[in-house]
SETIFI-909237 format. One record per residue (C-alpha): x, y, z. Coordinates in steps of 0.1 Angstrom, whole numbers, padded with zeros to 4 digits, always signed. Example, Ala and Ser with C-alpha at 12.3 -4.5 7.8 and 13.67 -1.06 7.14 Angstrom:
<nodes>
+0123-0045+0078/+0137-0011+0071/
</nodes>
This chain:
<nodes>
-0046+0235+0423/-0035+0228+0387/-0056+0196+0383/-0085+0212+0363/-0061+0227+0337/-0042+0195+0335/-0074+0175+0330/-0085+0199+0303/-0052+0196+0285/-0054+0158+0287/-0089+0158+0274/-0079+0181+0245/-0051+0157+0236/-0073+0127+0239/-0100+0142+0216/-0073+0152+0190/-0058+0117+0191/-0092+0101+0186/-0099+0125+0157/-0066+0115+0142/-0075+0078+0145/-0108+0082+0127/-0088+0092+0097/-0065+0062+0101/-0097+0040+0100/-0108+0058+0069/-0074+0054+0053/-0071+0017+0060/-0105+0010+0046/-0098+0031+0015/-0065+0015+0009/-0077-0021+0014/-0107-0015-0008/-0083-0003-0036/-0063-0035-0031/-0093-0058-0034/-0108-0043-0065/-0092-0070-0086/-0107-0097-0063/-0142-0082-0069/-0135-0080-0106/-0124-0116-0107/-0151-0130-0083/-0180-0111-0097/-0171-0102-0133/-0172-0064-0129/-0157-0040-0155/-0133-0012-0146/-0162+0013-0149/-0184-0007-0125/-0155-0010-0100/-0150+0027-0103/-0186+0034-0096/-0187+0011-0066/-0155+0027-0052/-0172+0061-0059/-0200+0050-0036/-0173+0049-0009/-0168+0086-0014/-0202+0099-0024/-0218+0090+0009/-0190+0109+0026/-0198+0141+0007/-0235+0140+0013/-0234+0132+0049/-0207+0157+0059/-0227+0185+0044/-0259+0172+0061/-0245+0168+0095/-0224+0200+0093/-0257+0219+0091/-0265+0212+0128/-0232+0198+0142/-0228+0231+0162/-0262+0227+0177/-0265+0189+0183/-0230+0185+0196/-0201+0164+0186/-0206+0134+0209/-0238+0121+0195/-0225+0124+0159/-0194+0103+0168/-0216+0076+0183/-0236+0075+0150/-0203+0073+0130/-0192+0043+0151/-0224+0024+0144/-0223+0032+0107/-0187+0019+0103/-0197-0014+0119/-0228-0018+0097/-0208-0011+0065/-0184-0039+0074/-0213-0063+0077/-0228-0052+0043/-0196-0057+0023/-0189-0090+0039/-0222-0104+0027/-0213-0098-0010/-0202-0134-0018/-0234-0148-0003/-0255-0123-0023/-0237-0132-0055/-0244-0169-0050/-0280-0162-0043/-0289-0133-0066/-0261-0129-0091/-0239-0100-0104/-0264-0071-0104/-0276-0076-0068/-0239-0080-0057/-0231-0047-0074/-0257-0028-0055/-0249-0046-0022/-0212-0036-0025/-0222-0001-0035/-0245+0002-0004/-0217-0012+0019/-0191+0012+0006/-0216+0040+0007/-0223+0033+0044/-0185+0032+0051/-0183+0067+0035/-0213+0079+0056/-0194+0069+0087/-0163+0087+0075/-0183+0118+0066/-0199+0119+0100/-0165+0117+0116/-0152+0146+0094/-0182+0167+0102/-0169+0167+0137/-0131+0165+0137/-0124+0195+0114/-0144+0221+0134/-0133+0203+0166/-0096+0208+0157/-0102+0244+0147/-0118+0249+0181/-0091+0232+0200/-0063+0251+0182/-0078+0285+0171/-0045+0302+0166/-0028+0275+0145/-0057+0261+0125/-0038+0253+0092/-0009+0237+0111/-0030+0214+0133/-0055+0206+0105/-0025+0193+0085/-0013+0173+0114/-0048+0159+0119/-0050+0149+0083/-0017+0131+0085/-0039+0104+0100/-0053+0098+0065/-0020+0088+0049/-0011+0069+0080/-0041+0048+0073/-0032+0045+0037/+0002+0032+0046/-0010+0006+0071/-0038-0005+0048/-0016-0006+0018/+0011-0027+0036/-0014-0051+0050/-0030-0054+0016/+0004-0062+0000/+0012-0088+0026/-0021-0105+0022/-0024-0103-0016/-0021-0132-0040/+0012-0150-0042/+0019-0171-0074/-0018-0172-0082/-0027-0184-0047/-0050-0165-0023/-0031-0158+0009/-0059-0141+0028/-0095-0138+0016/-0106-0103+0007/-0133-0105+0033/-0108-0108+0061/-0087-0079+0047/-0117-0057+0047/-0124-0063+0084/-0091-0048+0095/-0104-0012+0093/-0126-0020+0123/-0095-0021+0146/-0090+0017+0146/-0128+0021+0147/-0129+0003+0181/-0099+0025+0193/-0115+0058+0184/-0148+0047+0199/-0130+0039+0232/-0111+0072+0232/-0142+0093+0227/-0165+0074+0250/-0179+0097+0277/-0156+0125+0268/-0166+0162+0272/-0166+0180+0238/-0161+0218+0235/-0185+0240+0217/-0174+0254+0184/-0157+0287+0178/-0187+0301+0159/-0212+0290+0186/-0190+0305+0213/-0190+0338+0194/-0228+0338+0192/-0229+0334+0154/-0264+0325+0142/-0273+0299+0117/-0284+0326+0092/-0250+0343+0095/-0233+0310+0088/-0253+0305+0057/-0246+0340+0044/-0209+0331+0041/-0219+0312+0010/-0226+0345-0008/-0189+0353-0007/-0173+0349-0042/-0140+0337-0027/-0157+0309-0007/-0175+0298-0039/-0142+0298-0058/-0127+0276-0030/-0156+0252-0032/-0150+0248-0070/-0113+0243-0065/-0119+0217-0038/-0141+0198-0061/-0111+0195-0084/-0089+0185-0053/-0113+0156-0046/-0112+0144-0082/-0074+0144-0085/-0065+0133-0050/-0091+0108-0039/-0101+0097-0074/-0065+0090-0084/-0056+0073-0051/-0087+0050-0055/-0071+0037-0087/-0034+0041-0083/-0027+0006-0069/-0047-0011-0096/-0032+0011-0124/+0004+0008-0115/+0001-0030-0111/-0005-0033-0148/+0012-0002-0162/+0046-0008-0144/+0043-0045-0138/+0048-0040-0100/+0028-0042-0068/+0009-0011-0074/-0004-0008-0039/+0032+0000-0029/+0030+0032-0050/+0001+0043-0028/+0020+0034+0003/+0050+0054-0009/+0031+0085-0018/+0011+0082+0015/+0044+0081+0034/+0054+0113+0018/+0021+0129+0028/+0024+0116+0064/+0058+0131+0070/+0053+0164+0052/+0020+0173+0068/+0037+0177+0101/+0057+0206+0086/+0028+0226+0071/+0030+0253+0097/+0065+0266+0089/+0059+0263+0051/+0027+0284+0051/+0044+0311+0072/+0070+0315+0044/+0049+0313+0012/+0012+0316+0025/-0014+0289+0022/-0024+0298-0013/+0012+0298-0025/+0016+0263-0010/-0016+0252-0029/-0004+0266-0062/+0030+0249-0059/+0013+0216-0050/-0010+0218-0080/+0019+0223-0104/+0038+0193-0089/+0007+0171-0090/+0002+0179-0127/+0038+0170-0135/+0037+0139-0114/+0005+0125-0129/+0015+0131-0165/+0049+0115-0158/+0033+0085-0142/+0013+0080-0173/+0045+0078-0193/+0066+0058-0168/+0078+0023-0179/+0107+0016-0155/+0108+0012-0117/+0131+0043-0114/+0108+0065-0135/+0077+0053-0115/+0096+0062-0082/+0106+0097-0094/+0071+0105-0109/+0054+0091-0078/+0076+0113-0056/+0066+0144-0075/+0029+0135-0074/+0032+0125-0037/+0046+0159-0027/+0021+0176-0049/-0010+0161-0033/+0003+0163+0003/-0011+0196+0014/-0042+0200-0008/-0070+0188+0015/-0060+0201+0050/-0047+0234+0037/-0079+0241+0019/-0097+0234+0052/-0073+0258+0069/-0079+0285+0044/-0117+0282+0047/-0115+0281+0085/-0091+0311+0086/-0110+0333+0061/-0146+0323+0069/-0147+0314+0107/-0184+0326+0109/-0193+0296+0088/-0184+0273+0116/-0189+0236+0109/-0211+0244+0079/-0184+0259+0056/-0159+0232+0067/-0184+0205+0060/-0193+0221+0026/-0156+0221+0015/-0150+0185+0026/-0183+0174+0011/-0178+0189-0023/-0144+0173-0025/-0156+0138-0018/-0188+0142-0039/-0166+0151-0068/-0143+0122-0062/-0172+0098-0058/-0194+0110-0087/-0167+0122-0111/-0132+0111-0101/-0134+0073-0096/-0161+0067-0123/-0143+0091-0147/-0109+0074-0143/-0126+0040-0147/-0145+0053-0178/-0113+0066-0195/-0097+0032-0190/-0126+0014-0205/-0129+0038-0234/-0093+0037-0245/-0087+0000-0239/-0119-0009-0257/-0111+0014-0286/-0076+0000-0290/-0086-0036-0288/-0116-0032-0312/-0093-0015-0337/-0063-0039-0335/-0080-0072-0327/-0117-0071-0333/-0122-0108-0326/-0105-0105-0293/-0126-0075-0284/-0158-0095-0290/-0143-0122-0268/-0133-0100-0238/-0159-0073-0239/-0183-0071-0209/-0218-0084-0217/-0252-0079-0200/-0273-0109-0190/-0291-0106-0224/-0259-0110-0243/-0257-0073-0254/-0226-0052-0248/-0226-0037-0213/-0221+0000-0223/-0216+0028-0198/-0215+0066-0203/-0198+0094-0183/-0212+0129-0183/-0214+0141-0220/-0189+0115-0233/-0201+0087-0255/-0211+0052-0242/-0184+0026-0242/-0183-0011-0234/-0155-0021-0210/-0136-0053-0208/-0149-0081-0185/-0127-0082-0153/-0132-0119-0148/-0120-0126-0184/-0091-0102-0182/-0077-0114-0149/-0060-0146-0162/-0044-0126-0190/-0031-0098-0168/-0018-0122-0141/+0005-0141-0165/+0039-0129-0177/+0042-0119-0213/+0063-0149-0223/+0033-0171-0214/+0008-0152-0236/-0003-0157-0271/+0000-0128-0296/-0037-0121-0292/-0034-0121-0254/-0005-0097-0256/-0027-0073-0276/-0054-0076-0250/-0029-0068-0222/-0015-0039-0241/-0050-0025-0245/-0056-0026-0208/-0023-0009-0201/-0029+0018-0227/-0063+0026-0211/-0046+0030-0177/-0019+0053-0191/-0044+0075-0208/-0065+0078-0176/-0034+0093-0157/-0026+0117-0186/-0062+0130-0187/-0063+0133-0149/-0032+0155-0151/-0053+0183-0166/-0072+0187-0134/-0043+0200-0112/-0034+0222-0142/-0068+0239-0138/-0063+0241-0101/-0030+0259-0105/-0047+0285-0126/-0074+0290-0100/-0050+0293-0071/-0030+0319-0091/-0061+0340-0096/-0068+0339-0058/-0032+0349-0050/-0034+0379-0073/-0068+0388-0058/-0055+0388-0022/-0024+0407-0033/-0047+0434-0048/-0066+0438-0015/-0035+0440+0008/-0026+0403+0013/-0039+0371+0028/-0049+0375+0065/-0066+0352+0090/-0100+0365+0103/-0106+0361+0141/-0139+0359+0159/-0145+0375+0193/-0168+0359+0219/-0197+0382+0230/-0189+0401+0262/
</nodes>
């Protein structure tokens, strides 16, 4: 007599587990891509700004597609979208794997666009997944949204940990390639196959908004709410500081602290993975917005400290502060939007996720790469002009390969293929000029972290304003929808 209820509960757990594994796939791909940036720079001669833009493509597609699919996810259904995500993930793997062949046949520029397209498709697959799994989780657990969204998004750091450790194990040893980057990249397909199997022929529930009879027009009207608009702006900053920094942290800490930088990403992801299971009790004590404010302060301190750290202990302590700070940003923001604006359904959740990844892809990763190029180029051209002319990136016509960012001036970065031999050797094997070149690269990395610390400072101010607003209107409360009778 209890079989239907048991079957429903088992199906609920299976769908939630599959949703969790989609984020593991995204995290593994993200982490491994960060670990192979140096391989791409060495093999294809990309600058830091170019690598940042390619990596940004792996986030921009996510933002665009999650917004697009969220517009009709409630109507089309979750199953067809997950099938599309599976196909996109497989196609992205094929595109990136073809980069070496494209380089041999067409050269650097064609390879740049091929890698950009491949990482873009990877992000499109991730975005399609997230257009489904966030409203799906809110539907499966309507009374504990923030708690279960935090547990769901523990899948992301789990993927970062797995991908980071695999990347570290397969990285170069004493200048020798252990595992080619192409093989490393393929590993994200393992969890893709698992989530595809778990979701195959499963019955998906309808969303909370659709069950309550909320129309498409009512969903869109939620975007006239000033608080939702403020949350969208704040989440753009979240995307910049969390995903933008994590795209670069392994690469940066390798040179800044002379260590396996990917392990810093693994360590901070481990903090995220553990703490996200405890979001529920925390938000009951200090409210979701209080948690977000505290995290923004910690992230600001941690990033600025990382930019100054020179020893292993200092890196460990600063990374701990930053790791705790970034832990609750993304899922708690989703929880706040779902709790306060349930009439928006998948659309508002898709918008919040989309704006975060668009910011990371269009601003975060390119911006952090630009700051590195700007400060390293400025320092080297000032202290060793001849070395600057030797190591600066050039276009095919021999002119300096300058890049701009927003309203900031154009700058020419240092050629990754020329820099790699210098950065790979210990200081006692470098000439005086090469030491200056290496110091310039390290200086650019430090400055990028210090500038990024300003972003969570702005976030803290924004969360404080929202805390004061809700206090003025009687406090933060969750809004519930009722199904039509």
